[in-house]
Structures are given as C-alpha cells and as structure tokens.
Backbone as ProteinMPNN parsed JSONL, in Angstrom:
{"seq_chain_A": "MSAAGKEKLITDVKVVLNDAEDLLRQAAASTGDRAVELRERALGSLKRAKETLYDVQDSVYERSKVAARATDDFVHENPWRAIGVAAAIGFLAGLLVNSRR", "coords_chain_A": {"N_chain_A": [[0.819, -1.211, -0.012], [0.566, 2.209, -0.915], [2.053, 5.255, 0.394], [0.25, 7.374, 0.125], [-2.119, 5.958, -0.104], [-2.247, 4.807, 2.405], [-2.53, 7.075, 3.971], [-4.942, 7.975, 3.113], [-6.671, 5.946, 3.839], [-6.408, 6.053, 6.646], [-7.442, 8.645, 7.069], [-10.091, 8.232, 6.079], [-11.06, 6.287, 7.906], [-10.91, 7.767, 10.329], [-12.842, 9.711, 9.716], [-15.149, 8.196, 9.503], [-15.264, 7.139, 12.15], [-15.524, 9.532, 13.634], [-18.035, 10.378, 12.617], [-19.625, 8.318, 13.542], [-19.311, 8.674, 16.301], [-20.493, 11.237, 16.614], [-23.14, 10.604, 15.818], [-23.806, 8.775, 17.862], [-23.76, 10.523, 20.047], [-25.9, 12.23, 19.406], [-27.852, 10.35, 19.452], [-27.903, 9.773, 22.178], [-28.98, 12.018, 23.123], [-31.421, 12.007, 22.067], [-34.746, 10.553, 21.851], [-36.899, 7.596, 21.643], [-37.933, 6.569, 18.419], [-36.177, 8.055, 16.813], [-33.739, 8.008, 18.322], [-33.172, 5.295, 18.141], [-32.859, 5.009, 15.351], [-30.584, 6.623, 14.944], [-28.614, 5.302, 16.508], [-28.554, 2.943, 15.043], [-27.546, 3.855, 12.593], [-25.005, 4.7, 13.507], [-23.88, 2.316, 14.344], [-23.812, 1.057, 11.862], [-21.962, 2.643, 10.508], [-19.64, 2.115, 12.008], [-19.431, -0.597, 11.511], [-18.774, -0.548, 8.807], [-16.29, 0.706, 8.898], [-14.876, -1.204, 10.313], [-14.968, -3.367, 8.546], [-13.5, -2.303, 6.448], [-10.97, -2.065, 7.61], [-10.47, -4.722, 8.157], [-10.25, -5.661, 5.473], [-7.956, -4.292, 4.635], [-6.159, -5.378, 6.444], [-6.159, -8.067, 5.552], [-5.079, -7.712, 2.996], [-2.531, -6.71, 3.601], [-1.542, -8.905, 4.991], [-1.507, -10.86, 3.005], [0.397, -9.74, 1.205], [2.594, -9.75, 2.881], [3.052, -12.47, 3.177], [3.769, -13.101, 0.564], [6.166, -11.614, 0.363], [7.685, -12.885, 2.41], [7.892, -15.479, 1.288], [9.399, -14.842, -0.994], [11.732, -13.885, 0.206], [12.501, -16.201, 1.591], [12.961, -17.972, -0.596], [15.074, -16.551, -1.846], [17.071, -16.739, 0.07], [17.482, -19.494, 0.219], [18.392, -19.988, -2.361], [20.651, -18.382, -2.521], [22.594, -18.735, -0.209], [25.157, -17.861, 0.838], [25.344, -15.205, 0.028], [23.136, -14.167, 1.416], [23.997, -14.487, 4.027], [26.143, -12.709, 3.935], [24.82, -10.311, 3.535], [23.316, -10.153, 5.946], [25.413, -10.055, 7.792], [26.537, -7.542, 7.026], [24.434, -5.845, 7.63], [24.255, -6.242, 10.39], [26.768, -5.294, 11.139], [26.612, -2.572, 10.416], [24.462, -1.826, 12.092], [25.742, -2.186, 14.516], [27.735, -0.15, 14.328], [26.08, 2.112, 14.301], [24.815, 1.982, 16.849], [27.065, 2.112, 18.459], [28.065, 4.616, 17.82], [26.304, 6.315, 18.986], [26.81, 6.439, 21.628]], "CA_chain_A": [[-0.023, 0.001, -0.008], [1.394, 3.385, -0.968], [1.967, 6.227, 1.489], [-0.988, 8.155, -0.117], [-3.197, 5.026, 0.192], [-2.245, 4.652, 3.905], [-3.053, 8.291, 4.533], [-6.366, 8.059, 2.734], [-7.314, 4.948, 4.695], [-6.418, 6.67, 8.061], [-8.435, 9.712, 6.996], [-11.424, 7.658, 5.986], [-11.407, 5.672, 9.163], [-11.11, 8.912, 11.269], [-14.092, 10.339, 9.392], [-16.224, 7.224, 9.923], [-15.305, 7.076, 13.645], [-16.087, 10.821, 14.068], [-19.454, 10.346, 12.251], [-20.333, 7.425, 14.46], [-19.315, 9.332, 17.571], [-21.528, 12.245, 16.535], [-24.465, 9.909, 15.786], [-24.098, 8.236, 19.17], [-24.077, 11.662, 20.934], [-27.218, 12.63, 19.083], [-28.802, 9.264, 19.925], [-28.037, 9.878, 23.635], [-29.872, 13.22, 23.485], [-32.801, 11.747, 21.479], [-35.612, 9.463, 22.426], [-37.825, 6.892, 20.795], [-37.499, 6.064, 17.067], [-35.056, 8.836, 16.39], [-32.6, 7.468, 18.971], [-32.942, 3.987, 17.553], [-32.289, 5.296, 14.006], [-29.19, 7.178, 15.107], [-27.804, 4.223, 16.96], [-28.339, 1.995, 13.997], [-26.668, 4.499, 11.601], [-23.685, 4.723, 14.07], [-23.4, 0.905, 14.259], [-23.472, 0.795, 10.473], [-20.656, 3.311, 10.231], [-18.594, 1.368, 12.693], [-19.304, -1.858, 10.806], [-18.024, -0.256, 7.54], [-14.872, 1.014, 9.294], [-14.309, -2.512, 10.73], [-14.768, -4.136, 7.285], [-12.391, -1.654, 5.683], [-9.739, -2.392, 8.289], [-10.207, -6.157, 7.871], [-9.822, -5.776, 4.086], [-6.582, -3.812, 4.582], [-5.394, -6.369, 7.156], [-6.051, -9.214, 4.663], [-4.149, -7.34, 1.96], [-1.145, -6.644, 4.159], [-1.193, -10.25, 5.336], [-1.123, -11.581, 1.755], [1.628, -9.178, 0.727], [3.693, -10.178, 3.738], [3.28, -13.877, 2.821], [4.548, -13.104, -0.655], [7.536, -11.148, 0.681], [8.372, -13.876, 3.19], [8.219, -16.46, 0.357], [10.453, -14.412, -1.772], [12.914, -13.897, 1.004], [12.923, -17.613, 1.832], [13.561, -18.455, -1.848], [16.375, -15.908, -2.059], [18.076, -17.278, 1.074], [17.823, -20.872, -0.216], [19.123, -19.953, -3.601], [21.861, -17.621, -2.288], [22.897, -18.712, 1.197], [26.293, -17.026, 1.209], [24.959, -13.811, -0.17], [22.248, -13.835, 2.465], [24.884, -14.38, 5.213], [26.927, -11.501, 3.807], [23.895, -9.178, 3.709], [23.011, -10.172, 7.345], [26.592, -9.571, 8.456], [26.689, -6.181, 6.745], [23.396, -5.156, 8.399], [24.699, -6.292, 11.778], [27.95, -4.401, 11.248], [26.082, -1.213, 10.331], [23.672, -1.572, 13.284], [26.678, -1.993, 15.567], [28.285, 1.152, 14.176], [25.098, 3.108, 14.691], [24.658, 1.88, 18.281], [28.323, 2.498, 19.064], [28.229, 6.028, 17.567], [25.368, 7.07, 19.818], [27.293, 6.421, 23.016]], "C_chain_A": [[0.893, 1.221, -0.009], [1.161, 4.306, 0.225], [0.609, 6.976, 1.374], [-2.195, 7.276, 0.193], [-3.405, 4.883, 1.679], [-2.927, 5.892, 4.51], [-4.541, 8.415, 4.271], [-7.161, 7.096, 3.613], [-7.444, 5.49, 6.128], [-7.475, 7.744, 8.095], [-9.867, 9.184, 6.952], [-11.893, 7.034, 7.289], [-11.708, 6.715, 10.248], [-12.524, 9.479, 11.023], [-15.27, 9.446, 9.862], [-16.367, 7.202, 11.423], [-15.936, 8.397, 14.179], [-17.6, 10.858, 13.755], [-20.179, 9.493, 13.25], [-20.411, 7.985, 15.874], [-20.387, 10.393, 17.662], [-22.956, 11.673, 16.58], [-24.788, 9.367, 17.15], [-24.44, 9.377, 20.206], [-25.498, 12.138, 20.685], [-28.257, 11.645, 19.611], [-28.992, 9.429, 21.445], [-28.98, 11.026, 24.008], [-31.274, 13.009, 22.915], [-33.516, 10.695, 22.204], [-36.389, 8.793, 21.367], [-37.158, 6.464, 19.468], [-36.263, 6.802, 16.569], [-33.741, 8.338, 17.017], [-32.218, 6.097, 18.384], [-32.316, 4.102, 16.194], [-30.829, 5.708, 14.121], [-28.254, 6.072, 15.554], [-27.535, 3.258, 15.841], [-27.391, 2.537, 12.879], [-25.15, 4.42, 12.177], [-23.09, 3.297, 13.997], [-23.015, 0.558, 12.807], [-22.151, 1.436, 10.048], [-19.498, 2.572, 10.875], [-18.356, 0.052, 12.002], [-18.488, -1.683, 9.509], [-16.505, -0.007, 7.8], [-14.169, -0.347, 9.628], [-14.011, -3.34, 9.497], [-13.585, -3.569, 6.461], [-11.092, -2.069, 6.282], [-9.442, -3.904, 8.107], [-9.702, -6.374, 6.44], [-8.31, -5.379, 3.994], [-5.681, -4.872, 5.335], [-5.133, -7.608, 6.234], [-5.005, -8.91, 3.512], [-2.725, -7.3, 2.454], [-0.649, -8.039, 4.517], [-0.732, -11.048, 4.04], [0.172, -11.048, 1.202], [2.774, -9.634, 1.58], [4.043, -11.672, 3.5], [4.129, -13.925, 1.557], [5.98, -12.652, -0.44], [8.298, -12.157, 1.449], [8.794, -15.064, 2.262], [9.367, -16.053, -0.472], [11.798, -14.303, -1.058], [13.45, -15.298, 1.266], [13.549, -18.193, 0.544], [14.927, -17.878, -2.087], [17.49, -16.568, -1.153], [18.462, -18.731, 0.656], [18.604, -20.936, -1.485], [20.465, -19.284, -3.493], [22.287, -17.612, -0.846], [24.073, -17.83, 1.599], [26.051, -15.557, 1.021], [24.051, -13.332, 0.947], [23.008, -13.648, 3.774], [25.693, -13.053, 5.121], [26.039, -10.281, 4.031], [23.609, -9.075, 5.259], [24.217, -9.655, 8.141], [26.804, -8.102, 8.255], [25.662, -5.38, 7.563], [23.791, -5.135, 9.861], [25.881, -5.372, 12.041], [27.453, -2.916, 11.331], [25.294, -0.864, 11.59], [24.655, -1.398, 14.468], [27.401, -0.679, 15.552], [27.328, 2.254, 14.637], [24.932, 3.116, 16.253], [25.912, 2.429, 18.96], [28.582, 4.057, 18.922], [27.351, 6.895, 18.456], [25.813, 7.112, 21.296], [28.102, 7.605, 23.228]], "O_chain_A": [[1.854, 1.295, 0.757], [0.191, 4.149, 0.967], [-0.082, 7.184, 2.371], [-3.2, 7.775, 0.699], [-4.531, 4.84, 2.174], [-3.763, 5.794, 5.409], [-5.297, 8.903, 5.111], [-8.245, 7.448, 4.078], [-8.509, 5.377, 6.736], [-8.305, 7.785, 9.003], [-10.735, 9.639, 7.696], [-13.028, 7.254, 7.71], [-12.666, 6.556, 11.004], [-13.293, 9.699, 11.959], [-16.216, 9.895, 10.509], [-17.488, 7.241, 11.932], [-16.781, 8.361, 15.073], [-18.37, 11.34, 14.586], [-21.23, 9.883, 13.759], [-21.412, 7.815, 16.569], [-21.115, 10.463, 18.652], [-23.836, 12.183, 17.274], [-25.934, 9.474, 17.587], [-25.278, 9.202, 21.091], [-26.231, 12.422, 21.633], [-29.323, 11.999, 20.115], [-30.099, 9.25, 21.951], [-29.662, 11.009, 25.033], [-32.202, 13.748, 23.245], [-32.967, 10.018, 23.074], [-36.547, 9.343, 20.277], [-35.995, 6.062, 19.427], [-35.389, 6.19, 15.955], [-32.729, 8.254, 16.322], [-31.039, 5.816, 18.17], [-31.357, 3.395, 15.887], [-29.962, 5.162, 13.44], [-27.168, 5.938, 14.99], [-26.407, 2.791, 15.688], [-26.575, 1.806, 12.317], [-24.208, 4.126, 11.441], [-21.929, 3.122, 13.627], [-22.03, -0.139, 12.562], [-21.347, 0.841, 9.331], [-18.444, 2.446, 10.253], [-17.213, -0.394, 11.902], [-17.652, -2.515, 9.156], [-15.623, -0.433, 7.054], [-13.018, -0.571, 9.254], [-12.946, -3.947, 9.392], [-12.799, -4.311, 5.872], [-10.164, -2.403, 5.545], [-8.288, -4.294, 7.924], [-8.81, -7.195, 6.225], [-7.517, -6.067, 3.35], [-4.583, -5.19, 4.878], [-4.011, -8.11, 6.169], [-4.192, -9.759, 3.148], [-1.816, -7.804, 1.795], [0.537, -8.331, 4.365], [0.266, -11.768, 4.037], [1.002, -11.842, 0.756], [3.855, -9.89, 1.049], [5.204, -12.065, 3.616], [5.091, -14.689, 1.478], [6.909, -13.238, -0.997], [9.492, -12.316, 1.194], [9.893, -15.597, 2.41], [10.28, -16.858, -0.661], [12.851, -14.585, -1.629], [14.65, -15.56, 1.183], [14.587, -18.851, 0.622], [15.848, -18.593, -2.48], [18.607, -16.872, -1.572], [19.628, -19.119, 0.74], [19.406, -21.851, -1.675], [21.355, -19.577, -4.291], [22.343, -16.527, -0.266], [23.995, -17.122, 2.603], [26.531, -14.745, 1.812], [24.182, -12.191, 1.391], [22.693, -12.744, 4.548], [25.889, -12.374, 6.128], [26.471, -9.314, 4.657], [23.668, -7.97, 5.8], [24.037, -8.882, 9.082], [27.215, -7.423, 9.196], [26.003, -4.341, 8.129], [23.67, -4.098, 10.512], [25.95, -4.74, 13.095], [27.85, -2.155, 12.213], [25.419, 0.244, 12.112], [24.424, -0.552, 15.331], [27.675, -0.114, 16.611], [27.742, 3.212, 15.289], [24.917, 4.185, 16.863], [25.804, 3.15, 19.952], [29.214, 4.684, 19.773], [27.632, 8.077, 18.651], [25.185, 7.797, 22.104], [28.62, 7.81, 24.326]]}, "name": "protein", "num_of_chains": 1, "seq": "MSAAGKEKLITDVKVVLNDAEDLLRQAAASTGDRAVELRERALGSLKRAKETLYDVQDSVYERSKVAARATDDFVHENPWRAIGVAAAIGFLAGLLVNSRR"}
C-alpha cells in the first residue's frame, strides 16, 4: 500500500469514527424512534470501518506472505549472499549503536 493510500485509509477511518461518535451523541440526546435510528446508523458506520480495516489487514497479510516466500527463496538460492547481507546489516547496526554512546 502506498503512502498516499495509507493516509487516505487513516483519514477515511477517522471520518467514519467521528461520524459514528456524533451519531451516538445525538442518539443519547434523542428518544424513541429517532434514537434507535441514530444508533443503527452509528453501528452501520462502525461496521463499515471495521470491514475496511479487515480488508486492509487481509491485503497486508497476503503481501507479507509473498515477501516472506520471496525472502525464503532468495536465502535458499543464495545462502552465502544472504549471510553477507546479514553480516553487513549487523555491522552497520553495531556502528550506529556505538556512535550514539
């Protein structure tokens, strides 16, 4: 998911949650059929937000599985290169930690 897509998702979820919160406030101040209607609309908004987040979660999960498979394949096909990359990353991390002291 691109950075713009993430920002749009976050914005959309915030809007839905704010709408649901407003509807619940109005429902608390209302009585009878109007209160029931507002609560149902709020619950519908929350359900849509939840479904959107589940869709994103599924998408991220699938992409992470693909990335894990690609990494696993790379390591099995190039074990010495993978060891070298890991050693280089460890060396750089050590330099960064040591330079902050």
